VOZA-406806 format. One record per residue (C-alpha): residue number from 0; residue in one letter; x, y, z. Coordinates in nm, 3 decimals. Example, Ala and Ser with C-alpha at 12.3 -4.5 7.8 and 13.67 -1.06 7.14 Angstrom:
PT     k   r        px        py        pz
PT     0   A     1.230    -0.450     0.780
PT     1   S     1.367    -0.106     0.714
//
This chain:
PT     k   r        px        py        pz
PT     0   M    -2.083     7.875     5.189
PT     1   T    -2.084     7.665     5.509
PT     2   C    -2.398     7.482     5.583
PT     3   E    -2.500     7.278     5.912
PT     4   N    -2.828     7.194     5.797
PT     5   R    -2.806     6.847     5.731
PT     6   L    -3.162     6.815     5.657
PT     7   C    -3.185     7.038     5.379
PT     8   V    -3.201     6.894     4.982
PT     9   Y    -2.899     7.158     4.922
PT    10   W    -2.683     7.021     5.195
PT    11   K    -2.353     6.858     5.055
PT    12   Q    -2.069     6.756     5.293
PT    13   N    -2.095     7.072     5.548
PT    14   A    -2.159     7.331     5.240
PT    15   C    -2.462     7.444     5.032
PT    16   A    -2.459     7.295     4.674
PT    17   L    -2.644     7.603     4.535
PT    18   R    -2.439     7.870     4.355
PT    19   E    -2.599     8.143     4.501
PT    20   V    -2.776     8.161     4.859
PT    21   H    -3.032     8.406     4.961
PT    22   L    -3.052     8.515     5.328
PT    23   D    -3.323     8.677     5.524
PT    24   G    -3.284     8.979     5.756
PT    25   Q    -3.189     8.726     6.028
PT    26   G    -2.945     8.567     5.810
PT    27   S    -3.147     8.227     5.783
PT    28   C    -3.131     8.069     5.422
PT    29   T    -3.445     8.132     5.229
PT    30   D    -3.377     7.851     4.952
PT    31   C    -3.383     7.583     5.236
PT    32   I    -3.593     7.298     5.169
PT    33   I    -3.614     7.037     5.448
PT    34   V    -3.644     6.678     5.381
PT    35   E    -3.952     6.493     5.553
PT    36   L    -3.860     6.166     5.701
PT    37   P    -4.080     5.932     5.828
PT    38   E    -4.129     5.914     6.234
PT    39   E    -4.075     5.556     6.202
PT    40   L    -3.727     5.594     6.054
PT    41   L    -3.640     5.871     6.299
PT    42   E    -3.736     5.650     6.564
PT    43   R    -3.514     5.321     6.474
PT    44   K    -3.226     5.577     6.401
PT    45   R    -3.225     5.756     6.718
PT    46   A    -3.272     5.417     6.901
PT    47   A    -2.971     5.258     6.720
PT    48   L    -2.758     5.567     6.759
PT    49   L    -2.843     5.561     7.145
PT    50   R    -2.732     5.183     7.142
PT    51   E    -2.437     5.296     6.982
PT    52   L    -2.320     5.551     7.221
PT    53   D    -2.386     5.290     7.519
PT    54   R    -2.181     5.071     7.371
PT    55   R    -1.904     5.346     7.311
PT    56   W    -1.943     5.458     7.674
PT    57   R    -1.927     5.138     7.807
PT    58   K    -1.609     5.042     7.626
PT    59   L    -1.469     5.353     7.756
PT    60   E    -1.563     5.288     8.129
PT    61   G    -1.387     4.971     8.064
PT    62   E    -1.041     5.127     7.966
PT    63   T    -1.028     5.340     8.287
//
């Protein structure tokens, strides 16, 4: 089954690693277990991603 929840412990390469998935009445997975990430790590990764996106944007602007 395709899965977009990268923070679930069962997520593996855009798919669910479970053999069987249970869904609730709204179609949400009831087996999902969310990985808890420390806020400091999230802040560092967000900042690094923003720097990378800014670098790419500047590169694209320079190409035009």
